[in-house]
C-alpha positions as CSV (number, residue, x, y, z in Angstrom):
1,M,-10.3,-179.8,-29.1
2,Q,-8.8,-179.6,-25.6
3,F,-11.9,-178.0,-24.2
4,A,-14.1,-180.8,-25.6
5,M,-11.7,-183.4,-24.3
6,L,-11.8,-181.7,-20.9
7,A,-15.6,-181.6,-20.9
8,F,-15.8,-185.3,-21.8
9,G,-13.3,-186.2,-19.1
10,Y,-10.4,-187.3,-21.2
11,Y,-8.0,-184.4,-20.6
12,N,-7.2,-182.4,-17.5
13,G,-4.2,-180.4,-18.6
14,E,-3.7,-176.8,-19.5
15,L,-5.8,-175.4,-22.4
16,D,-2.8,-174.3,-24.5
17,G,-3.6,-175.7,-28.0
18,V,-0.6,-178.0,-27.8
19,M,-0.8,-181.7,-28.7
20,G,1.3,-182.9,-25.8
21,P,1.6,-186.4,-24.3
22,D,-1.4,-185.9,-22.0
23,M,-3.6,-184.8,-24.8
24,R,-2.5,-187.7,-27.1
25,A,-3.1,-190.2,-24.3
26,G,-6.5,-188.8,-23.7
27,L,-7.3,-189.0,-27.4
28,Q,-6.2,-192.7,-27.4
29,R,-8.4,-193.5,-24.4
30,M,-11.4,-191.6,-25.9
31,Q,-11.0,-193.4,-29.2
32,A,-10.8,-196.8,-27.6
33,D,-13.9,-196.0,-25.4
34,Y,-15.9,-194.9,-28.5
35,K,-14.7,-198.0,-30.5
36,L,-12.9,-195.7,-33.0
37,K,-9.5,-196.5,-34.6
38,V,-7.0,-195.6,-32.0
39,T,-4.6,-193.2,-33.5
40,G,-3.9,-190.6,-30.8
41,T,-4.6,-188.0,-33.5
42,I,-7.6,-185.8,-34.3
43,T,-9.6,-187.7,-37.0
44,P,-12.9,-186.8,-38.5
45,E,-14.5,-189.7,-36.5
46,T,-13.1,-188.3,-33.3
47,L,-14.5,-184.8,-34.1
48,D,-17.9,-186.4,-34.8
49,A,-17.9,-188.3,-31.6
50,L,-17.1,-185.1,-29.6
51,K,-19.8,-183.2,-31.6
52,I,-17.2,-180.8,-33.1
53,E,-17.9,-179.4,-36.5
54,A,-14.8,-178.9,-38.6
55,R,-14.7,-175.7,-40.7
């Protein structure tokens, strides 16, 4: 998730797998930009927008 957020320009922190404040803020910006419900969490809609397939 962090790698995708980095690639889409919504995260610039360390790729450490932690949902820290920078990652949460990036998710909120991305969700707002994509007209998704702004939760700051990883939702199925967020994964779809970033072209990430959940397994």
